[in-house]
N, C-alpha and C positions, 0 to 999 in steps of 0.2 A: 216449548216454542222459544226460539232465539230472537232477541230484540236487537236491532241494529242501531248503532250510534256512530257519529263522527269521532267522538272522544269519550272514553270512560276513564274516570279518575278514581284510583283506589286510595282512599284516605281523604278526609275532609277537614284537615287542620288548616292553619293559616295559609300554607302554600297551596293545598288542594282546593279550598273553596274560592280563593282569589283567582286561581287559574281557571276554575269553572266559570266564574263571572266574566273573565276576559274572553274565554272561548264563546260564551253566549253572545257577547258584544260583537264578535266577529262572525256570527251566524252559524257556528258549529252546533250541531245537535249533541248535547252533552249530558252525561249521567255521572253521578257520584256514588261510590260504594263506601259505606261507613258503618262499622259495627257499634260505634259509640255515638257521641253527640257531635253535631256540626260545630266546628271551631277547634276540635282536637285538644292536644295537650296544652298549647299556649293559652287558650281561653279557659279551660276547665281545671287544669292541674299545673299550670306554669306561670307564664308572664303576668296575666291579669290578676289572678287571685293573690299571688305573692306580692305584687305591687300594691294591691289594696291593703294587705297587712302591713307593708312597709309604711304606707301613708298613715295608718292608725298609730304605728310605733312613733312616727315623726311627731304627730300631734301630741301624743302622750309625753314624749320627751320635752316638747315645747312647754306644755303645761307645768311639768316638773321644774322647769327653769324660767317660769313666767316672771319671777321677781326681777330678773335681769332686764325685762322690758318695762318695769315699773307697774306690773300688774300683780297684785297680791291675790293668790288663790289659797284660801284657808282649807278647803276640803276638795279632794278629788280622788278618784279611784279608777282602776282599770276594769271595765266590764268586758271580759274577753269573749263571752258568748255573743255580745252585741257586735264586737269587732268581726267575729266570724259571720254573723248575720249580714252585716254590711257588705262583706266580701261576696257572699252568695247572691245578694241582690244585684250587685254590679255584674257578676258573671251571668246571671239570668237575663238581665236587660240586654247585654251584648249578644247573648245566645239568640234571643228573639230577633235582634237586628240581623244576624247572619241568616236565620231562617227566612226572614222577609226578603233579603237580597237574593237568596237562592230561588224563592218562589217567583220573585219579580223577573228573574232571568230565565224562567221556564226550564229550570234544570231539574232533571229527574233524580231522586234520591232513593237508593236501595239500601235498606237497613240489613246488615249481615256481614259475613266474612267473605271477602273476595279473594279468589285464587286464579292465577294465570294458567290456562290450559295450553298444552302443546297443539300441534296440528291435529285436527279432528274433523268430524263430519260437519262441524259448524264453520270451520275456516281451514284453508290449506296451510296457514302459517300460525305460529304461536300468537296468543294474544286474546283469545276468547276468555272472558271473565266469568267464572262460575261463582255465583253468590249463594252462600249457605245461610239460610235463615233459621233463627232459633225457633224450635217447635214445629218446623215444617219439613216434610219429607223431601219434596222436590226442590232442587236448586233452580235459580233463575239464571239463564244463559244470556250474556251480553256480548254481542259481536261488534267491536269497534274498528274503525280505520286506524285510530291511534289509541294508545294506552298511556296513562301517566301514573307512575307509582309515587305516592306521596304519603307513605305509611308512618313517617316520623321515627321517633326513637324512644327509648326508655332508659331509666336510670341504671347505671352500672352498679354492681355490688362487688365486694371483695371476698375472696375465698376464706372460709372459716368465720365469716361475720354474718350470721343469719339474720336477714331482714324480716321482721314480722310486722312492720309498719306500726309498731306500738313502742316497745322499748328501743329497738333498733330500726330506724326509719330511713326512707329516702325522702325527697322533698314532697312526694305524693302523700305520705303519711303525715308529714309535718304540717301540711296545709289544713288538715282536719283535726288538729289538736283541740281538745276541749278546754285546756288551760295552759298557761305558760309554765313550762318546766322550771323547777327551782334551779336546776343545773343541767347543762348539756355539753357533750363533746361532739364537735363537728369534724369529721374526717374529710379533709380536702379544703384547701384554701383558695380555690378558684372563684369564679364569678358567683355561682350559686351558693357556695359555702360562705363567702364573705357577706353576701346579701342577708343570709339567715343569721350569721353572727351579729351583724349590725342590728337587725330587727329584734332579735331575742334579747340582746343586751339592752336595747332601748326599752323593752318591755319589762326589764328587771331580772332577767335570767343570768346566772353565772355561766359564762361561755368560755370554752377552751377550743381552740382550732389546732388541729394536727395536719401539717402539710408535708408531703414527702419531699418536694423539691426545696431549694435553698431560699425561696421567697414566696410570699403569697401573691396572688394575681400574676402568675408567671408569664401570662400572655401579654401583659402590659409593659410599658417602659419601666425600667428599673427605678427611676425617680418616683414614679407613681406608686410602685410597690412599697417603697420606703416610706412614703407619706401615709399610705393606707395603714401600714404597720403602726406608725405613730398614732394615727387616729383610733385604731382598734384598742391599743393599750390605754389611751385616754378614756375610752368607754369602760375599761375594766376587763376587756377580753384578753385572755392569755393565749399567746400564739407561740407554737413550737414548730419551727421548720426543720427539715432534714429528719422528719419523724416517720418511721416505717411501722405501720400498724400490724401487729401480730394477732390476726383474728382467731387463730386456733386456741388462744388462751382466754377468749372472751367468756365471761360468766354473766348470764342474764338472771336476775332475781326479781321478785315482785316489787321491790322498791328501787330498782336501778340496775345499772350495768357496770361491770368491772372490765376495763379494757387495758391491754398492755401494748406498748410500742417500743421500738428500738430507737434510741437517740444518743448519738455520739458514743456508740459502742456499749451503751448500758440499756438494760431493760427497765422501763418505767411503767408503773401501774397507775391508772387514773380511774376514779369512780365518779359517776354522774347519774342523774335520774334517767336521762335518755341519751341516745347516740344518733346523730344524723350523718348518713353516708352520702358524700357529695364528691364523687371521683370521676365524673364524666358520664357520657351517655353512649348507648350502643344502638345500632340500627334495628328497626322492626322488619326483619325480612324472613323470619322463620315461618314455615308453612305457607309461604306466599306463592309457591309454585315456580320459583326461579329455575329449578332443575328441569322444568319443561321447556326452557328457553336457552338461548346462547348467552344470556346475560352473565357478565363477570362481576365478581366481588373481590374486595381487598380488605382484610380484617373485618369482614362483615358488611362493609359499605359497598353499595352498587357503584360500579364504574361507568362514567358517562363522558361524553365529549363536551366541547365548549357550548353546545346547544342543548345539553342535557339528554342527548340520545344515548341509549345503551347499545350493546352489540347488536341488538335487534332494532334497526333504525326507526321502526314505527312505535317502539316502546320507549318512553321517556321516563326519567326519574328525577325528582327534585327534593329539596329540603334536607332534613336531618339524615334521611336514609342514604344520602350520598356522601355524608361527612362534610369536611370543610368547616366553614363558619356556621355552626348550628344555631342560627338566629332566626326569629320569626320573619323579620323584614327581608332577610336573605331568601328564605323559602318563597315568599310572596313574589319577589322579583324574578326568581328562577322560574316560577310557574308561569308568570306573564311572558317571559322570554321564550320558554318552551312552546307555549300556545302560539305565539306570534311566528315562531319558526315553522310550526305545523302549517300555519296559514300563509307561509312563504312571504312574510313581511320583512325578512332580512334584519332582524334585531342585532344590535351590537353586543358582543360578548361582555359579560359583567366582569369587572376587575376587582379582585379582592382588596386591593390597596385603596379602593375608593369607598369601601363599606364602613360606616361608623359602627363602633361597638360601645355598649353601655353597661355599666354596673350600677344598680339602683340602691346602693347602700347609702349610709350617711356617714361620711360625705360620699357624694356620687362620683363616678369615674366615667369618662368617655374618651374615645380616641379614634383616629382615622389615619391610615397610612403607616409608614415605617417608624419603628422605634429608633432611638439614636443608635443602639447597638446593631440593629438590623441594617440600618443605612451604612454604617461603617463596614459591616461584614460584606455588603454588596459593592464595596469599593468607592463609595461616595466620600468626598471631602466635606465634612459636615460642620455647620455652625448652628448654634442653638440660641434661643431666647426664652427666658422664663420670667413670669411676672406673678406676684402673689396677690391673692384676694384681699390681703390686709390693707392694700393701698387703694381699694375700690370702694367708693363711698356707698354704693348701694349694698355691698356686702356688709358694711358696718351697720347700715339701717336694717338690713335683714336679720342681723344678729349672728352671722356665721362668716368668719373671715378665714376659715381653714382652706388650705390648698393653693393651687396655682394653675397656670396654663403654660405649656411648654411647646415652642415651635422648633421643628427640626427641618433645616433647609440645606440645599446644595450650595456649597460655598462658591462653586464655579459659575453658576448661572442664576442663583437666587430662587430656583424652583422650590416650591413647598413640598417636602417629602412626608411630613407627618405632623399631627397636632395631638397633644396629650394633655388631659386636664383632670383635675380632681378638686372638688369643692361644691358649693351650693348651686344646684340646678344646672350642672354642666351637661346633663343629658339633653337639655334644651339648647345649649350653646353649640353643641358639636355640629349641628347642621350647617352652620356658617362655614366651618372648617371643611366639612364634606363637600359643600358647593365649591369652595376654593380649590379643592383637589380635582373635582370634576372639570373645572374650567382651567386647570393647569396654571393656577395663579402663583405669583411670587409673593413672598412674605410682605414686601413693601406695598403690594396692591391691597392686601388685607389692611395694612396700616393706614392706607390712604382712604379707606372706607370710613365715613363719618358715623360713629356710634353714638346713640343718644345718651345724654347725661341727665340724671344719674341712672345707670343701668349696669347690670352684671356684665353685659356684652362689651363694655368698655375694656375689659381685660383682654379681649381679642386684639384690639388695636395696640394696646400697650405691650403685650407679649410679642406681637409682630415687630414693633419698633425696637424691642429689646434685643432682637437678633443682631442688630447693628449698633447696640448700645445707646439708642436714641429714645428710650422710654421717657415719657414726660414726668410721671409721678413716682418714678423709682428712686429709692434712697441709696 
């Protein structure tokens, strides 16, 4: 028997379940097909568990340096099993919260693997979802008016570098480590790689980062990358850029991994207890049934228009599976937009330049809009303002004065083009800059906003003033 719905969402990650809730609010009869747990990668194998571990690393680091705050700690130790237990409790609590929201929204959930069927006895057009259940012979057939693909992504690997999630891991394996490795080599110096480098270094591991490009955090402003490199070296992290890993020569032994890489024309060998591969993510589209449709892909990512419609206009796709900025908050907003478009509410297309990006290392990194280099390449006459946390009283009180905030503006009309920051709690500060971008604010309008004293947010006003050389507390 076929069951009819207004919307069937394949995948219940952050994008999928948020879209389902919004669809329910709009009165659409909605179903979710998910073979794993509600919440997807972000909740169970990504954003939340990694940030829980990062918080524990931050606390451990603070205790190790408590003397600087006038607090003498004679005895302390790292209980890593307890760290992992705390992480699991947080994930479990949030998972129960998502389950409650889905139940509250009267959204049906089908556990199993969903595939898109072509035209059949169930429907004259592609889009019927066949749900394969573990241990059951018959599939459940769902016939929707609209389909949303929200199947997410998985970690990429490198040829010749066999991932066993033990000696050679992706972030999935790293999240379930039973103990902190004495040493680790991280292949990839992007967001995930730097977060893990920061965390494991704070836990006491000897960390080496190998990055293929000429700088770490290559998606951020060059000044941010330079400052992060300095911060990583201060932690004792060894960073090698321009390093091409030669996976074919990898040797996995019971006590570690021997890895070779090309650097400045030479072959270098490095030994460590474990290797973490962090070289990006690829879309989960295999065996999804795309061949039964007119849906197009590019390098594995589903192609969509500004409203997230595929070549089959009743089939939408959102989140990591379509590429772009692979961020949980992006997937959520894409899902809401797609559902509102189905409901003919005429939502405004989302602009990538208005989306904040965050790296939760220590120090944190956050940005929105164009980097200085991007702005110049697009033909803008640019002026910038930069202000250090060293002159912010609350940063001194907090005990961390590393980093700065940088404003990038249009010299011709003062429009704010981008804001880039590195330092304490900047992932909380970035929303002010994001709002300024949404409102098309000028830097002087941010400067005219009264920021409370003492607060870390004062750096926003000072950096904005610095664009015209008018910062108050600058030396």
